[in-house]
ROMARVEX-680869 format. One record per atom (N, C-alpha, C, O, CB): residue in one letter; x, y, z; residue number from 1. Coordinates in steps of 0.05 Angstrom, whole numbers, plus 32768, in hexadecimal, padded with zeros to 4 digits. Glycine has a CB too. Example, Ala and Ser with C-alpha at 12.3 -4.5 7.8 and 13.67 -1.06 7.14 Angstrom:
! residues 2
+------+------+------+------+-----+
| type |    u |    v |    w | seq |
+------+------+------+------+-----+
|    A | 8108 | 7F8E | 809C |   1 |
|    A | 80F6 | 7FA6 | 809C |   1 |
|    A | 8108 | 7FBE | 809C |   1 |
|    A | 811D | 7FBE | 80A9 |   1 |
|    A | 80E2 | 7FA7 | 80B5 |   1 |
|    S | 8101 | 7FD3 | 808E |   2 |
|    S | 8111 | 7FEB | 808F |   2 |
|    S | 8102 | 8001 | 809D |   2 |
|    S | 810C | 8017 | 80A1 |   2 |
|    S | 811A | 7FF4 | 8072 |   2 |
+------+------+------+------+-----+
END
This chain:
! residues 65
+------+------+------+------+-----+
| type |    u |    v |    w | seq |
+------+------+------+------+-----+
|    X | 7F84 | 7F61 | 8028 |   1 |
|    X | 7F72 | 7F77 | 8024 |   1 |
|    X | 7F76 | 7F82 | 8008 |   1 |
|    X | 7F8C | 7F8A | 8001 |   1 |
|    X | 7F76 | 7F8D | 803A |   1 |
|    X | 7F61 | 7F82 | 7FF8 |   2 |
|    X | 7F63 | 7F8B | 7FDD |   2 |
|    X | 7F5D | 7FA9 | 7FDA |   2 |
|    X | 7F65 | 7FB5 | 7FC6 |   2 |
|    X | 7F50 | 7F7B | 7FCB |   2 |
|    X | 7F50 | 7FB4 | 7FED |   3 |
|    X | 7F47 | 7FD0 | 7FEA |   3 |
|    X | 7F51 | 7FE1 | 8001 |   3 |
|    X | 7F48 | 7FDE | 8018 |   3 |
|    X | 7F28 | 7FD1 | 7FE8 |   3 |
|    X | 7F63 | 7FF4 | 7FFB |   4 |
|    X | 7F6F | 8005 | 8010 |   4 |
|    X | 7F5A | 8017 | 801D |   4 |
|    X | 7F5A | 801C | 8035 |   4 |
|    X | 7F86 | 8015 | 8005 |   4 |
|    X | 7F47 | 8020 | 800D |   5 |
|    X | 7F32 | 8032 | 8017 |   5 |
|    X | 7F21 | 8022 | 802C |   5 |
|    X | 7F19 | 802E | 8040 |   5 |
|    X | 7F20 | 803C | 8000 |   5 |
|    X | 7F1B | 8009 | 8026 |   6 |
|    X | 7F0B | 7FF9 | 8039 |   6 |
|    X | 7F1A | 7FF4 | 8053 |   6 |
|    X | 7F0F | 7FF5 | 8068 |   6 |
|    X | 7F03 | 7FDE | 802C |   6 |
|    X | 7F34 | 7FF0 | 8050 |   7 |
|    X | 7F45 | 7FEC | 8068 |   7 |
|    X | 7F45 | 8006 | 8079 |   7 |
|    X | 7F42 | 8004 | 8092 |   7 |
|    X | 7F62 | 7FE5 | 8060 |   7 |
|    X | 7F48 | 801D | 806D |   8 |
|    X | 7F48 | 8036 | 807B |   8 |
|    X | 7F2D | 803B | 8089 |   8 |
|    X | 7F2C | 8043 | 80A0 |   8 |
|    X | 7F4F | 804D | 8069 |   8 |
|    X | 7F18 | 8036 | 807B |   9 |
|    X | 7EFD | 803A | 8086 |   9 |
|    X | 7EF8 | 8027 | 809D |   9 |
|    X | 7EEB | 802F | 80B1 |   9 |
|    X | 7EE7 | 8036 | 8070 |   9 |
|    X | 7F02 | 800F | 809C |  10 |
|    X | 7EFF | 7FFB | 80B1 |  10 |
|    X | 7F0E | 8004 | 80CA |  10 |
|    X | 7F05 | 7FFF | 80E1 |  10 |
|    X | 7F08 | 7FE0 | 80A8 |  10 |
|    X | 7F25 | 8011 | 80C6 |  11 |
|    X | 7F36 | 8019 | 80DD |  11 |
|    X | 7F29 | 8031 | 80EB |  11 |
|    X | 7F27 | 8030 | 8104 |  11 |
|    X | 7F52 | 8020 | 80D3 |  11 |
|    X | 7F22 | 8045 | 80DD |  12 |
|    X | 7F17 | 805D | 80E9 |  12 |
|    X | 7F0D | 8071 | 80D4 |  12 |
|    X | 7F16 | 8070 | 80BE |  12 |
|    X | 7F2C | 806A | 80FC |  12 |
|    X | 7EFA | 8081 | 80DC |  13 |
|    X | 7EF1 | 8097 | 80CA |  13 |
|    X | 7F06 | 80AC | 80C6 |  13 |
|    X | 7F06 | 80BB | 80B2 |  13 |
|    X | 7ED7 | 80A4 | 80D5 |  13 |
|    X | 7F1A | 80AD | 80D8 |  14 |
|    X | 7F2F | 80C2 | 80D6 |  14 |
|    X | 7F47 | 80B9 | 80C6 |  14 |
|    X | 7F5B | 80C7 | 80C5 |  14 |
|    X | 7F38 | 80C9 | 80F2 |  14 |
|    X | 7F46 | 80A1 | 80BA |  15 |
|    X | 7F5D | 8097 | 80AA |  15 |
|    X | 7F57 | 809B | 808D |  15 |
|    X | 7F41 | 8094 | 8083 |  15 |
|    X | 7F62 | 8079 | 80B1 |  15 |
|    X | 7F6A | 80A7 | 807E |  16 |
|    X | 7F68 | 80AB | 8062 |  16 |
|    X | 7F7E | 809C | 8053 |  16 |
|    X | 7F95 | 809B | 805E |  16 |
|    X | 7F68 | 80C9 | 805A |  16 |
|    X | 7F79 | 8092 | 803B |  17 |
|    X | 7F8E | 8086 | 802B |  17 |
|    X | 7F9B | 809C | 801A |  17 |
|    X | 7F8D | 80A9 | 800B |  17 |
|    X | 7F81 | 806F | 8018 |  17 |
|    X | 7FB5 | 809F | 801D |  18 |
|    X | 7FC4 | 80B3 | 800E |  18 |
|    X | 7FCE | 80A7 | 7FF4 |  18 |
|    X | 7FCD | 80B4 | 7FDF |  18 |
|    X | 7FDB | 80BE | 801E |  18 |
|    X | 7FD7 | 808E | 7FF4 |  19 |
|    X | 7FE1 | 8080 | 7FDC |  19 |
|    X | 7FE1 | 8062 | 7FE0 |  19 |
|    X | 7FE1 | 8058 | 7FF7 |  19 |
|    X | 7FFD | 808A | 7FD4 |  19 |
|    X | 7FE0 | 8054 | 7FCA |  20 |
|    X | 7FE0 | 8037 | 7FCA |  20 |
|    X | 7FF1 | 802F | 7FB1 |  20 |
|    X | 7FE9 | 8034 | 7F9A |  20 |
|    X | 7FC3 | 802A | 7FC9 |  20 |
|    X | 8008 | 8023 | 7FB5 |  21 |
|    X | 801A | 801C | 7FA0 |  21 |
|    X | 8024 | 7FFF | 7FA2 |  21 |
|    X | 8024 | 7FF4 | 7FB8 |  21 |
|    X | 8032 | 802F | 7F9F |  21 |
|    X | 802B | 7FF3 | 7F8C |  22 |
|    X | 8037 | 7FD8 | 7F8D |  22 |
|    X | 8050 | 7FD9 | 7F9F |  22 |
|    X | 8060 | 7FEB | 7F9D |  22 |
|    X | 803E | 7FCD | 7F71 |  22 |
|    X | 8054 | 7FC4 | 7FAF |  23 |
|    X | 8069 | 7FC4 | 7FC3 |  23 |
|    X | 8085 | 7FC5 | 7FB7 |  23 |
|    X | 8096 | 7FD4 | 7FC0 |  23 |
|    X | 8067 | 7FAC | 7FD4 |  23 |
|    X | 808A | 7FB5 | 7FA2 |  24 |
|    X | 80A5 | 7FB3 | 7F97 |  24 |
|    X | 80AB | 7FC7 | 7F81 |  24 |
|    X | 80C1 | 7FC6 | 7F76 |  24 |
|    X | 80A9 | 7F97 | 7F8C |  24 |
|    X | 8099 | 7FD9 | 7F7B |  25 |
|    X | 809B | 7FEB | 7F65 |  25 |
|    X | 80B5 | 7FFC | 7F66 |  25 |
|    X | 80C2 | 7FFF | 7F51 |  25 |
|    X | 8084 | 7FFE | 7F65 |  25 |
|    X | 80BD | 8005 | 7F7D |  26 |
|    X | 80D5 | 8017 | 7F7F |  26 |
|    X | 80ED | 800A | 7F8C |  26 |
|    X | 8100 | 8018 | 7F93 |  26 |
|    X | 80CD | 8030 | 7F8E |  26 |
|    X | 80ED | 7FF0 | 7F8E |  27 |
|    X | 8103 | 7FE2 | 7F9A |  27 |
|    X | 8118 | 7FDB | 7F84 |  27 |
|    X | 8110 | 7FCE | 7F70 |  27 |
|    X | 80FA | 7FC8 | 7FA9 |  27 |
|    X | 8131 | 7FE3 | 7F87 |  28 |
|    X | 8145 | 7FDC | 7F73 |  28 |
|    X | 8148 | 7FBE | 7F6F |  28 |
|    X | 8148 | 7FAF | 7F83 |  28 |
|    X | 8160 | 7FE9 | 7F7B |  28 |
|    X | 814B | 7FB6 | 7F56 |  29 |
|    X | 814C | 7F99 | 7F50 |  29 |
|    X | 8168 | 7F90 | 7F47 |  29 |
|    X | 816B | 7F78 | 7F42 |  29 |
|    X | 8138 | 7F92 | 7F3C |  29 |
|    X | 817B | 7FA2 | 7F44 |  30 |
|    X | 8195 | 7F9A | 7F3C |  30 |
|    X | 81A2 | 7F87 | 7F50 |  30 |
|    X | 819F | 7F8B | 7F68 |  30 |
|    X | 81A7 | 7FB2 | 7F36 |  30 |
|    X | 81AF | 7F72 | 7F46 |  31 |
|    X | 81BC | 7F5F | 7F58 |  31 |
|    X | 81AA | 7F49 | 7F62 |  31 |
|    X | 81B3 | 7F37 | 7F6F |  31 |
|    X | 81C7 | 7F6E | 7F6F |  31 |
|    X | 8190 | 7F4A | 7F5B |  32 |
|    X | 817E | 7F35 | 7F64 |  32 |
|    X | 817D | 7F1E | 7F4F |  32 |
|    X | 8181 | 7F23 | 7F38 |  32 |
|    X | 8161 | 7F40 | 7F69 |  32 |
|    X | 8176 | 7F06 | 7F58 |  33 |
|    X | 8173 | 7EF0 | 7F45 |  33 |
|    X | 815A | 7EF4 | 7F34 |  33 |
|    X | 8148 | 7F02 | 7F3C |  33 |
|    X | 8171 | 7ED5 | 7F54 |  33 |
|    X | 815B | 7EE9 | 7F1C |  34 |
|    X | 8144 | 7EEC | 7F0A |  34 |
|    X | 812A | 7EE2 | 7F16 |  34 |
|    X | 8115 | 7EEF | 7F13 |  34 |
|    X | 814A | 7EDC | 7EF0 |  34 |
|    X | 812B | 7ECC | 7F25 |  35 |
|    X | 8113 | 7EC1 | 7F32 |  35 |
|    X | 8107 | 7ED5 | 7F46 |  35 |
|    X | 80EF | 7ED8 | 7F49 |  35 |
|    X | 8119 | 7EA7 | 7F40 |  35 |
|    X | 8119 | 7EE4 | 7F54 |  36 |
|    X | 8110 | 7EF8 | 7F67 |  36 |
|    X | 8103 | 7F0F | 7F59 |  36 |
|    X | 80ED | 7F19 | 7F61 |  36 |
|    X | 8127 | 7F02 | 7F79 |  36 |
|    X | 810F | 7F18 | 7F43 |  37 |
|    X | 8104 | 7F2E | 7F33 |  37 |
|    X | 80E8 | 7F27 | 7F28 |  37 |
|    X | 80D6 | 7F37 | 7F29 |  37 |
|    X | 8117 | 7F35 | 7F1C |  37 |
|    X | 80E6 | 7F0E | 7F1E |  38 |
|    X | 80CC | 7F05 | 7F13 |  38 |
|    X | 80B7 | 7F04 | 7F29 |  38 |
|    X | 80A0 | 7F0B | 7F25 |  38 |
|    X | 80CF | 7EEA | 7F06 |  38 |
|    X | 80BF | 7EFA | 7F40 |  39 |
|    X | 80AC | 7EF8 | 7F57 |  39 |
|    X | 80A2 | 7F14 | 7F5F |  39 |
|    X | 808B | 7F18 | 7F65 |  39 |
|    X | 80B9 | 7EEA | 7F6F |  39 |
|    X | 80B5 | 7F27 | 7F5F |  40 |
|    X | 80AD | 7F43 | 7F66 |  40 |
|    X | 809A | 7F4F | 7F52 |  40 |
|    X | 8086 | 7F5B | 7F59 |  40 |
|    X | 80C7 | 7F55 | 7F69 |  40 |
|    X | 80A0 | 7F4B | 7F38 |  41 |
|    X | 808F | 7F55 | 7F23 |  41 |
|    X | 8073 | 7F48 | 7F24 |  41 |
|    X | 805F | 7F56 | 7F22 |  41 |
|    X | 809B | 7F50 | 7F07 |  41 |
|    X | 8072 | 7F2E | 7F28 |  42 |
|    X | 8059 | 7F20 | 7F2A |  42 |
|    X | 8048 | 7F29 | 7F42 |  42 |
|    X | 8030 | 7F2E | 7F40 |  42 |
|    X | 805D | 7F02 | 7F2C |  42 |
|    X | 8056 | 7F2D | 7F58 |  43 |
|    X | 8048 | 7F36 | 7F71 |  43 |
|    X | 803C | 7F52 | 7F6C |  43 |
|    X | 8025 | 7F57 | 7F74 |  43 |
|    X | 805C | 7F38 | 7F88 |  43 |
|    X | 804B | 7F64 | 7F5F |  44 |
|    X | 8040 | 7F7E | 7F5A |  44 |
|    X | 8029 | 7F7D | 7F46 |  44 |
|    X | 8015 | 7F8B | 7F49 |  44 |
|    X | 8057 | 7F91 | 7F4F |  44 |
|    X | 802C | 7F6D | 7F31 |  45 |
|    X | 8018 | 7F6B | 7F1C |  45 |
|    X | 7FFD | 7F61 | 7F27 |  45 |
|    X | 7FE8 | 7F6A | 7F20 |  45 |
|    X | 8021 | 7F59 | 7F05 |  45 |
|    X | 7FFF | 7F4D | 7F39 |  46 |
|    X | 7FE7 | 7F41 | 7F44 |  46 |
|    X | 7FDD | 7F4F | 7F5D |  46 |
|    X | 7FC8 | 7F48 | 7F68 |  46 |
|    X | 7FEC | 7F24 | 7F4B |  46 |
|    X | 7FEB | 7F64 | 7F66 |  47 |
|    X | 7FE3 | 7F73 | 7F7D |  47 |
|    X | 7FE4 | 7F64 | 7F97 |  47 |
|    X | 7FD4 | 7F68 | 7FA9 |  47 |
|    X | 7FC7 | 7F7D | 7F79 |  47 |
|    X | 7FF8 | 7F52 | 7F99 |  48 |
|    X | 7FFA | 7F41 | 7FB0 |  48 |
|    X | 8004 | 7F4F | 7FC9 |  48 |
|    X | 7FFC | 7F49 | 7FDF |  48 |
|    X | 800C | 7F2A | 7FAA |  48 |
|    X | 8015 | 7F63 | 7FC5 |  49 |
|    X | 8020 | 7F73 | 7FDB |  49 |
|    X | 801E | 7F91 | 7FD3 |  49 |
|    X | 8026 | 7F98 | 7FBD |  49 |
|    X | 803E | 7F6B | 7FE1 |  49 |
|    X | 8015 | 7FA1 | 7FE5 |  50 |
|    X | 8012 | 7FBE | 7FDF |  50 |
|    X | 801D | 7FCF | 7FF6 |  50 |
|    X | 801E | 7FC6 | 800D |  50 |
|    X | 7FF5 | 7FC5 | 7FDA |  50 |
|    X | 8026 | 7FE6 | 7FEF |  51 |
|    X | 802E | 7FFA | 8003 |  51 |
|    X | 8017 | 800E | 8004 |  51 |
|    X | 8010 | 801B | 7FF1 |  51 |
|    X | 804A | 8008 | 7FFC |  51 |
|    X | 800C | 8011 | 801C |  52 |
|    X | 7FF6 | 8023 | 8020 |  52 |
|    X | 7FFE | 8039 | 8033 |  52 |
|    X | 8006 | 8033 | 804A |  52 |
|    X | 7FDC | 8014 | 802A |  52 |
|    X | 7FFD | 8052 | 802A |  53 |
|    X | 8003 | 8069 | 803C |  53 |
|    X | 7FE9 | 8074 | 8046 |  53 |
|    X | 7FD7 | 807B | 8036 |  53 |
|    X | 8014 | 807E | 802D |  53 |
|    X | 7FE7 | 8076 | 8060 |  54 |
|    X | 7FCE | 8080 | 806D |  54 |
|    X | 7FD4 | 809A | 807C |  54 |
|    X | 7FEA | 809F | 8085 |  54 |
|    X | 7FC3 | 806B | 8080 |  54 |
|    X | 7FBF | 80AA | 807D |  55 |
|    X | 7FC1 | 80C2 | 808E |  55 |
|    X | 7FAE | 80BD | 80A6 |  55 |
|    X | 7F96 | 80B8 | 80A3 |  55 |
|    X | 7FB8 | 80DD | 807E |  55 |
|    X | 7FBA | 80BF | 80BE |  56 |
|    X | 7FAA | 80BA | 80D6 |  56 |
|    X | 7FA2 | 80D5 | 80E1 |  56 |
|    X | 7FB3 | 80E5 | 80E8 |  56 |
|    X | 7FBB | 80AA | 80EB |  56 |
|    X | 7F88 | 80D9 | 80E3 |  57 |
|    X | 7F7E | 80F2 | 80EF |  57 |
|    X | 7F78 | 80EF | 810C |  57 |
|    X | 7F7D | 80DA | 8118 |  57 |
|    X | 7F65 | 80FA | 80E0 |  57 |
|    X | 7F6D | 8103 | 8118 |  58 |
|    X | 7F65 | 8102 | 8134 |  58 |
|    X | 7F4A | 80F5 | 8136 |  58 |
|    X | 7F42 | 80E6 | 8124 |  58 |
|    X | 7F63 | 811F | 8140 |  58 |
|    X | 7F3C | 80F9 | 814C |  59 |
|    X | 7F21 | 80EE | 814F |  59 |
|    X | 7F0F | 80F7 | 8138 |  59 |
|    X | 7F14 | 810C | 812C |  59 |
|    X | 7F15 | 80F6 | 816A |  59 |
|    X | 7EFB | 80E7 | 8132 |  60 |
|    X | 7EE9 | 80ED | 811C |  60 |
|    X | 7EDF | 810A | 811C |  60 |
|    X | 7ED6 | 8114 | 8131 |  60 |
|    X | 7ED1 | 80DA | 811C |  60 |
|    X | 7EE1 | 8117 | 8106 |  61 |
|    X | 7ED8 | 8133 | 8104 |  61 |
|    X | 7EED | 8148 | 810B |  61 |
|    X | 7EE8 | 8160 | 8109 |  61 |
|    X | 7EC1 | 8137 | 8115 |  61 |
|    X | 7F05 | 813F | 8114 |  62 |
|    X | 7F1A | 8152 | 811C |  62 |
|    X | 7F34 | 814D | 810D |  62 |
|    X | 7F4A | 8150 | 8118 |  62 |
|    X | 7F1F | 8151 | 813A |  62 |
|    X | 7F31 | 8145 | 80F4 |  63 |
|    X | 7F49 | 813E | 80E4 |  63 |
|    X | 7F5B | 8156 | 80E0 |  63 |
|    X | 7F52 | 816C | 80DC |  63 |
|    X | 7F41 | 8133 | 80C9 |  63 |
|    X | 7F75 | 8151 | 80E3 |  64 |
|    X | 7F89 | 8166 | 80DF |  64 |
|    X | 7F94 | 8166 | 80C3 |  64 |
|    X | 7F92 | 8151 | 80B5 |  64 |
|    X | 7FA0 | 8164 | 80F4 |  64 |
|    X | 7FA0 | 817B | 80BA |  65 |
|    X | 7FAB | 817C | 809F |  65 |
|    X | 7FC9 | 817A | 80A1 |  65 |
|    X | 7FD7 | 817A | 808C |  65 |
|    X | 7FA4 | 8196 | 8091 |  65 |
+------+------+------+------+-----+
END
């Protein structure tokens, strides 16, 4: 899935995307092999894996804050 907004809309009208970030962005890389670090950077650069934070509301029209 390339578009988090499309994923949320497909799931339900009560789902909102709070954030979408590269998966490996905040994972510590010390102690990892160079090949692993390069794979992580490439994955993030190409958007292969993402962390998507969603807010799940109630039934349509009754979203909570």
